[in-house]
FIKOLTOR-355934 format. One record per residue: residue in one letter; residue number from 1; x, z, y of N, C-alpha, C, O in turn. Coordinates in pm, whole numbers, plus 50000, padded with zeros to 5 digits. Layout:
N
 residu num   npx   npz   npy  capx  capz  capy   cpx   cpz   cpy   opx   opz   opy
      a NUM     X     Z     Y     X     Z     Y     X     Z     Y     X     Z     Y
...
# end
This chain:
325
 residu num   npx   npz   npy  capx  capz  capy   cpx   cpz   cpy   opx   opz   opy
      m   1 50123 48222 48257 50044 48158 48154 50019 48014 48191 50035 47977 48308
      k   2 49978 47930 48095 49954 47789 48121 49805 47762 48125 49727 47816 48046
      m   3 49768 47674 48219 49630 47630 48229 49632 47480 48253 49675 47434 48359
      k   4 49584 47403 48153 49580 47258 48164 49716 47201 48203 49725 47109 48285
      g   5 49819 47256 48144 49953 47203 48168 50016 47253 48297 50128 47215 48329
      r   6 49945 47336 48371 49998 47384 48498 50041 47529 48484 49988 47604 48401
      l   7 50138 47569 48565 50199 47700 48548 50148 47799 48653 50153 47772 48773
      l   8 50100 47913 48606 50060 48022 48693 50131 48147 48645 50118 48187 48530
      m   9 50206 48208 48734 50282 48327 48694 50258 48438 48796 50309 48432 48908
      l  10 50182 48540 48757 50162 48657 48840 50247 48770 48784 50222 48821 48675
      f  11 50349 48807 48859 50445 48907 48811 50415 49047 48859 50455 49144 48795
      k  12 50346 49061 48971 50315 49195 49022 50178 49194 49089 50153 49120 49184
      q  13 50090 49279 49036 49959 49295 49096 49963 49404 49202 50056 49484 49208
      r  14 49861 49405 49283 49853 49504 49390 49778 49628 49342 49680 49618 49269
      t  15 49825 49743 49382 49756 49868 49353 49737 49943 49485 49800 49911 49586
      k  16 49651 50044 49482 49628 50123 49603 49757 50192 49644 49822 50258 49563
      s  17 49795 50178 49770 49922 50232 49818 49921 50385 49820 49815 50448 49824
      m  18 50041 50442 49817 50053 50587 49827 49999 50635 49961 49939 50742 49969
      q  19 50020 50558 50067 49970 50593 50199 49818 50605 50198 49763 50701 50252
      l  20 49750 50508 50138 49603 50511 50133 49555 50629 50048 49461 50698 50087
      q  21 49617 50652 49932 49578 50766 49849 49595 50897 49925 49509 50985 49917
      g  22 49706 50909 49997 49731 51031 50073 49632 51052 50186 49588 51164 50209
      l  23 49597 50945 50257 49500 50956 50366 49363 50995 50313 49291 51072 50376
      e  24 49326 50941 50196 49197 50979 50136 49196 51128 50105 49095 51196 50126
      s  25 49307 51179 50054 49317 51321 50023 49315 51406 50150 49247 51509 50156
      l  26 49390 51363 50252 49397 51439 50376 49261 51442 50445 49222 51545 50499
      a  27 49188 51330 50444 49056 51326 50505 48960 51423 50437 48874 51482 50502
      r  28 48974 51440 50305 48889 51533 50231 48921 51678 50267 48833 51764 50267
      r  29 49047 51704 50297 49092 51842 50312 49113 51883 50458 49173 51988 50484
      l  30 49066 51803 50551 49079 51838 50692 48941 51868 50749 48847 51791 50730
      s  31 48929 51979 50819 48800 52019 50874 48753 51917 50979 48833 51869 51059
      p  32 48624 51885 50979 48570 51793 51080 48589 51844 51223 48578 51767 51318
      t  33 48618 51973 51238 48639 52028 51372 48786 52022 51414 48819 52056 51527
      h  34 48873 51978 51323 49016 51970 51357 49039 51863 51463 48973 51759 51463
      e  35 49132 51890 51554 49155 51800 51667 49203 51661 51622 49188 51564 51696
      k  36 49259 51650 51502 49308 51521 51455 49220 51459 51347 49256 51359 51284
      y  37 49102 51520 51326 49012 51469 51221 48972 51325 51248 48978 51242 51157
      r  38 48929 51293 51370 48885 51157 51401 48999 51058 51390 48981 50946 51344
      f  39 49119 51101 51433 49236 51013 51423 49266 50980 51277 49295 50865 51244
      i  40 49261 51081 51190 49288 51059 51047 49181 50969 50987 49211 50882 50905
      q  41 49055 50988 51028 48948 50901 50980 48973 50755 51022 48948 50663 50945
      d  42 49021 50737 51145 49052 50601 51192 49168 50541 51113 49165 50423 51078
      e  43 49270 50621 51086 49384 50574 51006 49338 50535 50865 49383 50434 50810
      l  44 49249 50616 50809 49196 50587 50676 49114 50458 50678 49125 50376 50586
      y  45 49034 50439 50780 48953 50318 50792 49043 50194 50797 49017 50095 50729
      k  46 49149 50200 50877 49241 50086 50890 49313 50059 50758 49332 49943 50720
      a  47 49354 50166 50690 49425 50148 50562 49333 50086 50458 49375 49998 50383
      r  48 49207 50133 50452 49111 50076 50356 49079 49930 50390 49067 49846 50300
      a  49 49065 49901 50519 49035 49764 50560 49151 49672 50525 49131 49561 50477
      g  50 49274 49718 50551 49391 49637 50518 49400 49610 50368 49429 49498 50326
      f  51 49375 49714 50289 49380 49699 50143 49271 49603 50095 49294 49522 50006
      g  52 49153 49613 50157 49045 49523 50120 49078 49378 50150 49047 49289 50071
      g  53 49140 49353 50265 49181 49217 50300 49285 49163 50205 49282 49045 50170
      e  54 49378 49248 50165 49482 49205 50071 49424 49178 49933 49467 49085 49865
      q  55 49326 49258 49892 49260 49233 49763 49186 49099 49764 49184 49028 49664
      e  56 49125 49066 49879 49058 48937 49889 49159 48823 49877 49133 48723 49811
      y  57 49275 48839 49942 49381 48738 49931 49423 48721 49785 49441 48610 49736
      d  58 49438 48833 49715 49479 48828 49574 49377 48752 49490 49414 48674 49403
      r  59 49248 48775 49517 49144 48704 49443 49152 48554 49469 49135 48473 49378
      c  60 49177 48517 49594 49190 48375 49627 49310 48313 49556 49304 48199 49510
      m  61 49418 48388 49546 49541 48334 49488 49532 48311 49338 49618 48247 49279
      k  62 49426 48364 49275 49405 48336 49134 49373 48188 49110 49381 48139 48998
      e  63 49338 48117 49218 49307 47975 49208 49431 47887 49216 49421 47764 49206
      v  64 49548 47948 49233 49670 47868 49249 49721 47825 49111 49775 47905 49036
      h  65 49702 47698 49080 49754 47638 48957 49833 47514 48999 49775 47416 49047
      t  66 49962 47518 48982 50048 47412 49034 50114 47333 48922 50117 47376 48807
      d  67 50168 47217 48959 50243 47136 48864 50389 47181 48856 50465 47129 48774
      f  68 50427 47275 48938 50564 47325 48936 50563 47475 48903 50465 47543 48931
      p  69 50670 47525 48843 50675 47669 48810 50682 47753 48937 50742 47711 49037
      h  70 50622 47868 48932 50625 47958 49047 50601 48101 49000 50561 48124 48886
      a  71 50624 48194 49089 50596 48336 49062 50529 48397 49185 50565 48364 49298
      i  72 50433 48483 49161 50363 48553 49268 50381 48703 49248 50359 48756 49139
      l  73 50421 48770 49355 50436 48916 49350 50365 48973 49472 50400 48941 49586
      h  74 50265 49057 49448 50189 49118 49556 50245 49256 49589 50281 49333 49500
      d  75 50253 49285 49718 50288 49419 49767 50427 49463 49719 50440 49550 49633
      l  76 50529 49402 49776 50668 49438 49747 50723 49526 49858 50696 49503 49976
      s  77 50799 49626 49822 50869 49710 49918 51017 49711 49878 51053 49761 49772
      l  78 51101 49656 49966 51243 49640 49936 51327 49709 50042 51277 49749 50147
      q  79 51456 49723 50012 51549 49783 50107 51671 49692 50121 51726 49645 50021
      q  80 51713 49669 50243 51834 49592 50268 51905 49650 50390 51845 49667 50496
      n  81 52034 49679 50373 52115 49737 50481 52052 49864 50536 52055 49890 50657
      g  82 51994 49944 50446 51936 50072 50486 51800 50062 50551 51748 50162 50599
      v  83 51742 49941 50553 51612 49921 50616 51509 49885 50509 51532 49796 50427
      y  84 51395 49956 50510 51287 49923 50419 51196 49819 50484 51166 49829 50603
      f  85 51153 49722 50407 51056 49625 50458 50955 49593 50349 50989 49579 50232
      q  86 50830 49581 50392 50719 49562 50299 50664 49420 50312 50648 49370 50423
      i  87 50637 49357 50200 50587 49220 50196 50450 49220 50130 50435 49264 50017
      d  88 50349 49170 50203 50213 49170 50149 50205 49086 50021 50145 49128 49923
      s  89 50265 48967 50023 50267 48883 49903 50386 48788 49911 50422 48740 50018
      l  90 50445 48762 49795 50563 48676 49787 50538 48564 49687 50488 48588 49577
      f  91 50573 48443 49725 50555 48326 49639 50692 48262 49620 50756 48218 49716
      i  92 50737 48256 49494 50867 48194 49463 50841 48055 49406 50778 48041 49301
      a  93 50890 47953 49474 50881 47814 49429 51020 47767 49389 51118 47837 49415
      p  94 51032 47650 49328 51165 47602 49288 51260 47577 49404 51381 47572 49384
      d  95 51206 47561 49526 51294 47527 49638 51284 47622 49756 51350 47600 49858
      r  96 51204 47728 49745 51188 47819 49859 51117 47948 49815 51066 47960 49703
      v  97 51117 48044 49909 51040 48167 49893 50949 48178 50016 50995 48158 50129
      v  98 50823 48208 49993 50726 48217 50103 50673 48359 50113 50623 48415 50015
      i  99 50685 48417 50232 50628 48549 50261 50490 48529 50323 50476 48454 50420
      t 100 50389 48598 50268 50256 48594 50329 50225 48729 50393 50240 48834 50330
      e 101 50183 48725 50518 50136 48843 50590 49984 48832 50601 49933 48737 50660
      v 102 49912 48930 50543 49766 48926 50540 49711 49018 50648 49745 49136 50653
      k 103 49624 48964 50735 49562 49043 50841 49412 49052 50816 49349 48955 50775
      n 104 49356 49170 50843 49212 49191 50824 49150 49224 50960 49131 49341 50994
      i 105 49120 49120 51036 49061 49135 51169 48935 49051 51173 48938 48932 51142
      a 106 48823 49112 51210 48694 49045 51199 48659 48961 51322 48564 48882 51317
      d 107 48732 48978 51431 48694 48913 51556 48753 48772 51568 48834 48730 51485
      k 108 48712 48701 51672 48769 48571 51703 48917 48589 51738 48952 48680 51813
      i 109 49001 48504 51684 49146 48514 51705 49190 48402 51800 49156 48286 51780
      i 110 49265 48439 51901 49320 48343 51996 49471 48355 51993 49526 48464 52010
      v 111 49539 48241 51971 49685 48240 51968 49732 48162 52091 49715 48040 52099
      k 112 49791 48234 52185 49838 48173 52309 49986 48137 52297 50060 48198 52219
      a 113 50028 48039 52375 50167 47993 52370 50241 48029 52499 50180 48051 52604
      n 114 50374 48033 52489 50465 48050 52605 50431 48168 52695 50383 48146 52806
      p 115 50454 48291 52655 50504 48330 52524 50390 48341 52423 50273 48348 52460
      t 116 50427 48343 52293 50326 48354 52188 50259 48490 52194 50327 48593 52192
      q 117 50127 48490 52200 50049 48614 52200 49929 48597 52108 49868 48491 52101
      f 118 49896 48704 52037 49778 48706 51952 49675 48800 52016 49705 48915 52046
      l 119 49555 48749 52034 49448 48828 52092 49325 48822 52002 49300 48721 51936
      k 120 49250 48930 52001 49120 48928 51935 49013 48939 52043 49021 49024 52132
      e 121 48912 48853 52033 48804 48852 52132 48683 48921 52072 48629 48875 51971
      l 122 48640 49029 52133 48528 49107 52084 48397 49038 52120 48395 48943 52197
      q 123 48288 49087 52062 48157 49026 52084 48114 49032 52230 48037 48947 52276
      n 124 48164 49131 52303 48128 49141 52445 48215 49053 52535 48201 49053 52657
      g 125 48306 48976 52470 48390 48884 52546 48524 48939 52588 48611 48863 52631
      s 126 48543 49070 52577 48671 49128 52615 48778 49092 52511 48748 49071 52394
      r 127 48903 49085 52557 49013 49047 52471 49116 49159 52460 49146 49228 52557
      i 128 49169 49175 52340 49269 49278 52315 49389 49213 52248 49376 49143 52148
      v 129 49507 49237 52304 49630 49185 52243 49665 49272 52123 49658 49395 52132
      f 130 49703 49210 52011 49753 49286 51897 49892 49238 51858 49936 49131 51899
      r 131 49957 49318 51779 50097 49292 51743 50114 49152 51684 50038 49111 51596
      n 132 50214 49081 51732 50238 48943 51693 50280 48937 51546 50391 48980 51512
      p 133 50195 48884 51457 50232 48879 51315 50346 48781 51286 50416 48796 51186
      i 134 50365 48682 51374 50478 48590 51355 50608 48667 51367 50701 48648 51288
      a 135 50616 48756 51469 50736 48838 51486 50756 48931 51366 50869 48954 51324
      e 136 50646 48984 51311 50656 49070 51194 50714 48993 51076 50803 49043 51006
      v 137 50665 48871 51053 50712 48791 50940 50857 48747 50961 50936 48746 50867
      e 138 50892 48712 51084 51030 48670 51112 51128 48783 51083 51238 48760 51034
      r 139 51087 48906 51115 51171 49022 51082 51191 49031 50932 51303 49053 50884
      k 140 51082 49014 50856 51091 49024 50710 51170 48907 50651 51240 48924 50552
      i 141 51159 48790 50711 51239 48675 50666 51387 48706 50683 51467 48675 50595
      h 142 51422 48768 50795 51563 48804 50819 51616 48896 50710 51722 48872 50653
      f 143 51541 49003 50681 51590 49100 50582 51584 49044 50441 51672 49073 50359
      l 144 51482 48964 50410 51473 48908 50275 51584 48806 50252 51641 48799 50143
      t 145 51616 48726 50353 51727 48630 50341 51858 48704 50313 51937 48662 50229
      s 146 51879 48815 50385 51999 48896 50362 51998 48956 50222 52101 48960 50154
      w 147 51880 49002 50178 51864 49060 50042 51899 48955 49937 51970 48985 49842
      l 148 51851 48833 49954 51879 48725 49859 52027 48689 49857 52086 48672 49751
      h 149 52087 48676 49976 52230 48640 49984 52316 48745 49915 52417 48711 49853
      a 150 52276 48872 49927 52353 48979 49862 52351 48966 49711 52434 49024 49641
      r 151 52256 48890 49660 52244 48867 49515 52280 48722 49479 52244 48671 49373
      d 152 52351 48659 49572 52400 48522 49551 52287 48424 49525 52302 48330 49447
      v 153 52174 48446 49591 52062 48353 49584 52047 48291 49722 52026 48362 49821
      h 154 52057 48160 49730 52053 48091 49859 51934 47995 49862 51943 47879 49822
      l 155 51824 48048 49910 51700 47973 49921 51644 47990 50061 51658 48097 50120
      p 156 51581 47886 50116 51512 47906 50244 51394 47998 50226 51322 47990 50126
      v 157 51372 48085 50325 51258 48176 50324 51166 48137 50440 51211 48131 50554
      t 158 51041 48111 50410 50944 48072 50513 50830 48172 50516 50822 48262 50432
      g 159 50740 48156 50614 50631 48251 50631 50496 48186 50640 50483 48068 50673
      l 160 50393 48265 50609 50253 48223 50618 50172 48344 50663 50194 48456 50616
      i 161 50079 48321 50756 49991 48428 50803 49848 48392 50765 49803 48281 50792
      t 162 49778 48485 50701 49639 48461 50665 49550 48571 50721 49595 48683 50744
      f 163 49423 48536 50743 49323 48631 50791 49215 48646 50685 49165 48548 50631
      a 164 49179 48772 50657 49086 48801 50549 48945 48755 50581 48871 48714 50492
      h 165 48906 48762 50708 48771 48719 50746 48771 48570 50778 48875 48511 50806
      n 166 48653 48512 50775 48641 48371 50812 48635 48361 50965 48536 48318 51023
      n 167 48746 48401 51025 48752 48407 51170 48747 48269 51234 48788 48169 51174
      e 168 48695 48266 51356 48719 48149 51441 48860 48168 51497 48887 48269 51561
      i 169 48947 48072 51473 49086 48082 51518 49113 47971 51618 49104 47853 51584
      l 170 49145 48008 51741 49175 47913 51847 49325 47918 51875 49377 48020 51920
      i 171 49394 47808 51848 49540 47802 51864 49573 47702 51974 49539 47584 51963
      e 172 49641 47747 52079 49672 47660 52193 49775 47553 52156 49760 47437 52193
      e 173 49880 47593 52084 49985 47501 52042 50022 47533 51898 50007 47647 51855
      p 174 50071 47435 51822 50113 47463 51684 50212 47577 51680 50316 47571 51746
      p 175 50183 47683 51603 50272 47800 51599 50395 47775 51512 50410 47670 51450
      a 176 50483 47876 51510 50609 47864 51436 50587 47866 51286 50675 47825 51211
      m 177 50472 47914 51241 50441 47915 51097 50290 47898 51079 50214 47926 51172
      p 178 50247 47853 50961 50104 47828 50938 50019 47954 50952 50062 48063 50913
      i 179 49899 47937 51007 49800 48045 51019 49671 47995 50956 49615 47894 50999
      l 180 49624 48065 50852 49509 48018 50774 49416 48133 50739 49459 48249 50740
      p 181 49290 48104 50709 49206 48206 50645 49249 48221 50499 49307 48130 50441
      n 182 49220 48336 50441 49261 48362 50302 49222 48251 50206 49301 48211 50120
      y 183 49099 48200 50221 49050 48105 50121 49124 47972 50123 49113 47895 50028
      e 184 49201 47943 50230 49277 47819 50235 49418 47834 50177 49489 47735 50160
      a 185 49458 47958 50146 49593 47981 50093 49619 47910 49961 49726 47853 49944
      p 186 49524 47910 49865 49551 47839 49739 49585 47691 49759 49677 47640 49696
      a 187 49510 47624 49846 49538 47482 49872 49675 47466 49937 49748 47371 49907
      f 188 49710 47558 50026 49842 47553 50091 49954 47553 49987 50048 47474 49996
      f 189 49944 47641 49887 50049 47650 49785 50041 47537 49684 50144 47488 49637
      r 190 49921 47495 49650 49908 47382 49558 49970 47255 49615 50024 47173 49542
      e 191 49960 47240 49746 50005 47117 49810 50150 47123 49859 50195 47031 49927
      l 192 50222 47229 49825 50363 47235 49863 50438 47114 49806 50421 47078 49689
      s 193 50518 47054 49889 50600 46939 49844 50738 46992 49804 50815 47036 49889
      i 194 50766 46988 49674 50894 47039 49624 50996 46926 49634 50995 46833 49553
      e 195 51085 46934 49732 51176 46823 49762 51313 46838 49697 51366 46742 49640
      s 196 51369 46957 49705 51504 46978 49649 51504 47103 49562 51558 47206 49601
      p 197 51443 47094 49443 51433 47213 49358 51570 47263 49313 51654 47185 49267
      t 198 51591 47392 49328 51716 47453 49284 51694 47557 49175 51789 47598 49108
      l 199 51569 47600 49156 51539 47702 49056 51455 47642 48944 51356 47574 48969
      s 200 51496 47667 48821 51416 47630 48705 51310 47738 48681 51309 47840 48750
      k 201 51222 47715 48584 51123 47816 48549 51191 47946 48510 51147 48054 48550
      q 202 51299 47936 48431 51372 48055 48387 51437 48127 48506 51439 48250 48512
      d 203 51489 48048 48602 51550 48108 48722 51446 48184 48803 51472 48294 48852
      i 204 51327 48125 48815 51220 48189 48892 51177 48319 48824 51157 48420 48892
      q 205 51164 48317 48694 51128 48438 48620 51236 48546 48637 51205 48664 48655
      h 206 51362 48503 48631 51472 48598 48646 51470 48661 48784 51486 48783 48798
      l 207 51450 48579 48888 51445 48631 49024 51327 48724 49042 51338 48827 49109
      a 208 51213 48690 48983 51095 48777 48992 51122 48914 48930 51079 49016 48983
      h 209 51193 48915 48818 51227 49043 48754 51323 49124 48840 51317 49247 48840
      i 210 51414 49058 48912 51504 49130 49003 51423 49196 49115 51448 49311 49151
      f 211 51324 49122 49168 51236 49181 49269 51166 49304 49214 51158 49406 49282
      l 212 51115 49294 49092 51044 49407 49032 51135 49527 49015 51093 49641 49038
      t 213 51259 49502 48975 51355 49610 48955 51389 49679 49086 51406 49801 49090
      d 214 51400 49601 49194 51439 49658 49324 51322 49715 49403 51342 49785 49502
      h 215 51199 49684 49361 51082 49733 49434 51079 49886 49433 51099 49949 49330
      q 216 51053 49944 49551 51040 50089 49563 50913 50117 49642 50901 50077 49758
      d 217 50818 50187 49580 50696 50221 49652 50730 50302 49776 50808 50396 49770
      y 218 50670 50265 49888 50692 50338 50012 50632 50478 49999 50513 50494 49969
      d 219 50715 50580 50022 50672 50720 50008 50658 50783 50146 50759 50815 50209
      p 220 50534 50800 50195 50514 50857 50329 50495 51008 50330 50466 51067 50434
      f 221 50512 51073 50212 50474 51213 50198 50585 51309 50242 50703 51273 50240
      p 222 50545 51433 50283 50408 51485 50293 50340 51443 50423 50403 51442 50529
      l 223 50212 51409 50414 50141 51353 50529 50112 51456 50638 50106 51420 50756
      a 224 50094 51582 50601 50063 51682 50704 50173 51686 50809 50145 51683 50929
      a 225 50297 51692 50765 50409 51695 50859 50417 51564 50937 50447 51564 51056
      r 226 50391 51454 50871 50400 51324 50936 50301 51312 51051 50331 51250 51154
      y 227 50183 51370 51033 50080 51360 51137 50073 51485 51226 49978 51501 51302
      g 228 50172 51571 51215 50176 51689 51301 50066 51789 51271 50012 51852 51362
      i 229 50034 51804 51144 49930 51898 51101 49997 52012 51024 50077 51987 50934
      y 230 49965 52135 51060 50025 52249 50992 49967 52263 50850 49848 52241 50831
      p 231 50051 52299 50751 50002 52314 50614 49882 52407 50601 49794 52385 50519
      n 232 49878 52514 50685 49766 52608 50674 49636 52552 50732 49531 52615 50723
      e 233 49645 52432 50792 49524 52366 50842 49463 52272 50738 49355 52218 50758
      v 234 49535 52255 50627 49485 52172 50517 49399 52260 50426 49444 52366 50382
      m 235 49277 52218 50399 49183 52297 50318 49239 52326 50179 49283 52234 50109
      n 236 49238 52451 50141 49283 52490 50008 49168 52481 49907 49053 52458 49944
      g 237 49204 52499 49778 49105 52497 49673 49113 52371 49590 49178 52274 49628
      v 238 49045 52374 49476 49033 52256 49390 48901 52190 49425 48796 52254 49420
      l 239 48906 52063 49459 48786 51996 49508 48711 51924 49397 48770 51874 49301
      c 240 48580 51921 49411 48495 51850 49316 48491 51702 49353 48441 51666 49460
      h 241 48542 51617 49266 48545 51474 49293 48417 51405 49246 48407 51282 49248
      n 242 48320 51486 49203 48191 51429 49164 48097 51419 49284 48001 51342 49282
      c 243 48126 51495 49389 48042 51495 49509 48078 51377 49599 48195 51339 49607
      p 244 47978 51319 49665 48006 51205 49752 48106 51236 49862 48189 51152 49896
      n 245 48098 51358 49920 48191 51390 50028 48317 51459 49978 48410 51479 50055
      e 246 48321 51495 49851 48437 51555 49785 48492 51675 49864 48613 51697 49868
      q 247 48402 51753 49926 48446 51867 50004 48412 52000 49938 48448 52105 49991
      a 248 48344 51996 49824 48304 52121 49760 48422 52186 49691 48494 52120 49616
      i 249 48444 52315 49716 48552 52388 49651 48498 52449 49524 48393 52514 49526
      v 250 48567 52430 49413 48520 52479 49284 48596 52605 49246 48705 52632 49297
      r 251 48539 52682 49158 48595 52812 49126 48707 52804 49024 48723 52702 48957
      e 252 48784 52909 49013 48896 52917 48920 48846 52927 48777 48737 52979 48752
      g 253 48926 52877 48683 48892 52891 48542 48906 52762 48466 48917 52655 48526
      d 254 48905 52772 48332 48914 52652 48251 48789 52567 48266 48796 52444 48256
      t 255 48677 52630 48290 48555 52555 48319 48508 52596 48458 48534 52708 48503
      w 256 48440 52505 48525 48400 52533 48662 48266 52468 48689 48223 52377 48618
      s 257 48201 52517 48792 48073 52463 48833 48075 52443 48983 48106 52536 49058
      c 258 48044 52323 49026 48043 52294 49169 47916 52352 49231 47806 52320 49186
      p 259 47928 52436 49333 47809 52496 49394 47724 52396 49471 47608 52424 49502
      l 260 47780 52280 49502 47706 52181 49580 47625 52086 49493 47506 52065 49516
      c 261 47692 52029 49388 47621 51930 49306 47587 51982 49166 47512 51917 49093
      g 262 47642 52100 49128 47612 52157 48998 47691 52097 48883 47673 52136 48768
      h 263 47781 52003 48915 47860 51939 48808 47951 52043 48742 48013 52125 48809
      k 264 47957 52038 48607 48041 52131 48532 48146 52055 48453 48122 51943 48408
      g 265 48262 52116 48438 48369 52055 48361 48497 52133 48376 48496 52248 48422
      r 266 48608 52071 48337 48737 52137 48350 48791 52110 48490 48782 51998 48541
      a 267 48846 52212 48552 48897 52195 48688 49012 52094 48692 49102 52100 48607
      p 268 49012 52002 48786 49116 51899 48794 49243 51953 48862 49282 51907 48969
      y 269 49305 52050 48796 49422 52114 48855 49540 52017 48868 49620 52029 48961
      e 270 49551 51922 48776 49663 51828 48782 49652 51741 48907 49752 51708 48971
      h 271 49529 51704 48941 49510 51626 49064 49547 51709 49186 49598 51657 49284
      a 272 49520 51839 49179 49556 51928 49291 49708 51933 49309 49756 51943 49422
      i 273 49782 51924 49199 49929 51918 49209 49969 51794 49287 50053 51801 49377
      k 274 49910 51681 49253 49943 51556 49323 49908 51568 49471 49984 51524 49558
      e 275 49793 51629 49500 49752 51642 49640 49848 51731 49718 49876 51704 49835
      y 276 49897 51836 49656 49992 51923 49725 50114 51844 49770 50157 51856 49885
      f 277 50170 51765 49682 50289 51689 49716 50258 51576 49815 50344 51538 49894
      m 278 50136 51523 49811 50099 51420 49907 50087 51478 50048 50119 51412 50147
      l 279 50040 51603 50055 50004 51657 50185 50097 51764 50240 50122 51767 50360
      v 280 50149 51851 50154 50210 51974 50203 50362 51977 50196 50427 52003 50298
      g 281 50421 51951 50079 50566 51969 50070 50630 51892 49958 50561 51831 49875
      k 282 50762 51894 49956 50840 51822 49855 50870 51908 49733 50912 51857 49629
      s 283 50851 52040 49745 50872 52131 49632 50759 52233 49631 50689 52251 49730
      l 284 50743 52299 49516 50627 52385 49494 50669 52508 49415 50742 52498 49316
      t 285 50623 52625 49458 50645 52748 49382 50511 52792 49322 50405 52741 49356
      n 286 50521 52889 49230 50399 52943 49168 50307 53000 49275 50186 52977 49273
      r 287 50365 53074 49369 50283 53136 49473 50215 53030 49562 50098 53043 49597
      e 288 50291 52926 49597 50234 52820 49680 50122 52746 49608 50023 52705 49668
      y 289 50140 52729 49476 50037 52661 49399 49910 52746 49393 49799 52694 49407
      c 290 49926 52877 49373 49810 52966 49372 49737 52962 49506 49614 52958 49512
      s 291 49815 52964 49614 49756 52961 49747 49680 52831 49771 49571 52831 49829
      f 292 49738 52718 49727 49677 52588 49754 49551 52567 49672 49454 52509 49721
      t 293 49551 52612 49548 49437 52586 49460 49333 52697 49462 49218 52676 49424
      g 294 49372 52816 49508 49280 52930 49503 49290 53009 49375 49211 53101 49353
      l 295 49386 52976 49290 49409 53053 49168 49453 53195 49203 49525 53216 49301
      t 296 49410 53292 49123 49451 53431 49145 49543 53482 49035 49602 53589 49049
      c 297 49556 53407 48927 49639 53451 48815 49767 53366 48809 49762 53246 48785
      r 298 49882 53432 48833 50008 53357 48835 50045 53306 48696 50118 53207 48684
      h 299 49997 53373 48590 50027 53329 48454 49952 53198 48423 50006 53109 48358
      t 300 49828 53189 48471 49753 53063 48457 49823 52953 48535 49834 52840 48488
      a 301 49871 52987 48655 49941 52889 48737 50068 52841 48667 50099 52722 48669
      k 302 50142 52934 48606 50265 52897 48537 50236 52799 48425 50310 52702 48404
      r 303 50126 52825 48350 50090 52734 48242 50055 52595 48296 50095 52493 48239
      l 304 49981 52592 48406 49941 52464 48464 50060 52389 48524 50062 52266 48526
      l 305 50159 52465 48571 50277 52403 48631 50373 52348 48527 50475 52287 48561
      s 306 50342 52368 48399 50423 52308 48292 50387 52161 48272 50431 52098 48176
      s 307 50306 52107 48362 50262 51968 48355 50380 51872 48349 50485 51897 48408
      s 308 50361 51763 48278 50465 51660 48269 50489 51592 48402 50587 51520 48419
      l 309 50400 51616 48499 50419 51560 48634 50538 51622 48705 50593 51563 48797
      l 310 50577 51743 48659 50673 51822 48735 50806 51841 48664 50817 51834 48542
      r 311 50907 51866 48747 51040 51901 48697 51072 52042 48745 51063 52072 48865
      k 312 51109 52129 48652 51136 52269 48684 51280 52287 48731 51373 52234 48671
      v 313 51296 52361 48841 51429 52389 48896 51444 52540 48912 51360 52604 48974
      g 314 51551 52597 48856 51574 52740 48868 51501 52820 48763 51432 52765 48677
      t 315 51516 52952 48771 51452 53041 48673 51388 53160 48744 51422 53193 48858
      r 316 51296 53223 48673 51227 53344 48718 51170 53326 48859 51104 53227 48888
      k 317 51197 53426 48948 51137 53420 49081 51191 53307 49166 51130 53269 49265
      a 318 51307 53252 49127 51366 53143 49203 51316 53006 49155 51362 52902 49203
      t 319 51223 53005 49062 51174 52879 49006 51094 52799 49110 51004 52852 49175
      t 320 51128 52672 49123 51051 52579 49203 51022 52455 49117 51084 52434 49013
      y 321 50929 52377 49163 50889 52256 49090 50891 52138 49186 50848 52148 49301
      t 322 50942 52026 49136 50938 51901 49212 50872 51795 49124 50860 51813 49002
      l 323 50830 51688 49185 50769 51581 49109 50873 51514 49020 50982 51481 49067
      a 324 50841 51493 48894 50929 51420 48804 50930 51273 48843 50825 51216 48876
      k 325 51044 51214 48840 51056 51071 48877 51015 50984 48760 51018 50861 48770
# end
């Protein structure tokens, strides 16, 4: 859209990742006494914090109004040469493509040189080395450059690292790519010097649509197997999403009443289907669905499994269901 003669083009907004949705479901359905409960809670905390930092970056980027055409795509997942790579945010300018890596770390950041190391300094003064985001971005630059060349697009790809918190950042020597807090990112893009433009507005829009077409959401499911949790350790039943802890199991039937909060309504069986595929398996039978939800009537289960979410495979006792694409 245009604002005061300047071009702002947001082609892809960010949504909650499948990984985060799955972790939220797994945390609800794992007993607090399970040996991996605390680990899953920590994974969920990190996923939520990362998503929150990326959302803050997205809000800041709404301030980007430039004199040159551009496209912004948040949260891209692409494949090149059999390798999947995820990009927190992508900025297409007339003369380059910029990958942004967003970090959500609340502590003081120290960037050491020779060799490059990233450390976070805790309030007690202790320091912890964390994964070098420059190396992460350089890996993504390599694969994105290859992805572009395969489509006969020859543009330089550069990187930017931002931090969601207003961290104190101590840098010993100028790093290989800019490191900024989120709120400085809009000025960084507004002040880009477009020296040798090769893409018109139409070219940028076309390239953005190619990215959208090739984007594939990262599918980490089923999470139970991924985290070494047995399916029978995942809590069965249909859960009440009206309760703050979402741990109450509701009874079978077209109408239900939560014994914890007293909320009444129709059982969210369709959500239970999604949770099964997030946590337990890639295919589902009538018996497995009854076991997972607590249903006792296979005829009710069969009716519920006619959901548009599912694709039916086979007939009679050999019938299985998979998620419809």
